[in-house]
N, C-alpha and C positions, 0 to 999 in steps of 0.2 A: 773177652775171656778174663782179662785182668780185672775189669770192673766186677764181674761175677765173683771172682776170687776175693776181692775186698769186701763185698757184701756178705759173703759166707764167713769171712774172718770176724766181722762184727757180730753176726748172729751166733757164731761159735762161742764168743765171749759170754753172751747171755745164756747160752745153753750150759756152759760150764758153771756159771754162778748158781749157787743154791744156798739156802739158809743152813749153814753148817751146824749140825747138832752135836758133833763130837770132834774136837780139835786134837791134834797130835801135840801134846805138851812138850815133846822133846825137840820140836822144830820151831825156829824163830825166824820171823820176817827180817830180812836184812835192813840195815839203816838206810841204804840207798832206796830200796823199794818202798819202805814206809815213808820216807821223805817225799817220794813221788805221790803217794796216796794223800799225804797231807797237803801237798801243793795243789792237787786236784780239788781238794776241799776249798782252799783259799781262792782258787780261780773260778769257783762256781758262781752262777748268777743268783741274785736275790732281788726282791722287789725294791724298786727305786735305787738299787745298788747300795742299800744301807747296811748290809751284812749284820743282821740282828742275832748273831750267834757267837759263841765261844766253844772251845772243846777242851775237855779234860782227858789226858792220856793217863789212865790210872795205873800206877805201878806199885803203890804202897800195899804190901800184903796185909797189914793190919786193917786198913780201910776196906780192902776187898772182903776180908772176913766179916766185917761189920755190915757190909752191903749185901752179902750172900743171902741172908734170910728175907731181905726186903725186895729182892729182885729175882723172883722165881724163874723168869725167862732168861736170866743172865748166868745162871749157875754153871752151866757147862763152859761158857766163855770165860767166866771168872777163874776157873781152875785149869783151863786148857789152852785158851787163845794166847797167841804170842803178844798181842796188843789188845787192850780193852779200853774203849772210848765211851765218854758220855758227852753228848751234844747238848749244850745249853742254849735256850732261847731267851732273848731279852724281854723284859716286862715293860709296862706302861711308863715307868719312871724314865726309861731311856728312849722309848719309841714314840712318845707323844710328839706331835709336829713341832712343838716349841722346846723340846728337850735339848740340853747341852750336847748330848751325844749326836743328835741329828745335825746340829750346827757343826760339830767337829767333823762329821763325815763329809758334809758338803764343802766346808772351807779347807780343812787340813788334808783330807784324803782325796777327795774328788777335785779339789783346788778350783772351785768355781768362783767367778767374780761375784761381788756383792749383789748386783742386780739379778743375777741368775739364782743366787741363793734365795732371795726374797720371792721370786716367781715360783721356784720349786717348792718352797715351804708352803706357799698358799695352795699349790696344787696338791701337795701331800695332806694338808689340812682338809681340803675338800674330799679327798679320797678316804680319809679316816672318818670324817663326820657323816658324809653322805653316801659315797659309793659302797663301801664295805661296812659301814656303821660299826667301826672298831671301838668307839668310845662308849659303847653301851655298858661294858663291863671290863674288869681287869682280865677276865678269862678270854674274852674276845680278842684282846690285843695279844695276849700270850699265845693263843692258838694260831693267830695269823703269823706271828714270828716263828712259831714252831713249823709251819708249813715250809718256811725257807730252809730250815735245818734238814728237811727230808730231801730237798734238792741236793744239798751238800752231801748227805749220806749216800744218795743214789750214785752220784758221780764218784765217790770214794769206792763204793763196792764194785762199780763197773771197771774202774782203773785197776783195782786189786785183781779182779778176774782176768783182765788182760795180762797181768803179770803172773797168772797162775796161783794167785793167793785167794784163799777162801774167806768168807765173811758171814756174819749172822746179825741182821738187824733185830733189835730187841725193844719191845714195848711192855714186856711182862715185868712190871715193877710197881710198887706202891709209891705213887708220885709224891704225896705229901711227906711221907716218912723218909723217902730218899732225899728230898730237898732238905729236910731238917738235919739228917745225918751229915750230908756233904757241906752244908753251910756251917754246922757246928765244928766240922773239921777244918774250917777256914778256907774251903775251896772256892766259894763264891758268896756274894752278897745276895741274900734271898729277896731283898727289895728290888733287885735289878735283874736277877736271873732265876730260871728254874730249869730242871732237867726235862728235855724234850724227848730224847730217844737215846738208846745205847747201841753199841755194836762191838762185836769181837772180830778180830782179824788174825789169821794164821793159816794152818794147813790141815786139811781133813785127815782124820785118823782112819776113815773108811769111806768107801764109795757111797753115794746116795742109795737109799734102799729102793727107790722107785724113780721113774722118769718124771720130768716136769708135767704137771697137769694144768692146762690153761684152756679157757673158752676159745672156740674158733674165732678167727679174726672177724668173720662176717657178723658174729653176735656182739661185737664190741664197737664196730665202726658204723657211723651214720654218714652216708654220702648224700648230699643234697645240693 
């Protein structure tokens, strides 16, 4: 019975979560709850553990106004969400197997000995050149790094839902113009980062207008 209860608790979190289209601007997520959501992001897994992302918590009202016409999918979140985030993905300059950032991650963050660093760098080189063919273009590398940000965002949204906090993942923005605006504002180096995805966090102003619609599980899973 206890196990069934835990299973239902997990599923109830996912049933609660929806792409919030209208936030209650009068309600703010507490500092403690938002710190938990950020920590869920930090603890999220990424390929090779290289964490090819950063996050902007955008609070500046002037930059929000400038972003508003460039991000049609973010407009409700920009004016209503308690917290508005932009997840950045690293580009080839940082993610190439020989890059200084990769060395920093292995030596300073993962604290691996020199021989292991050499072995992992060679494995990472083969992965980039042969397995995933990431060196074919700048976009291939950026898109691969962006995949990691979606893992981060999914964990943030699930953690928020567990705390009764709503969220809205956002891809509705002009990528090139958004990158140009935010880099001009000094928020990141466009040679090293680009905006991958956005999100708003806060509290719903109204209940969802319809129940979740998903395909049946049997249409999604192949057992072999």
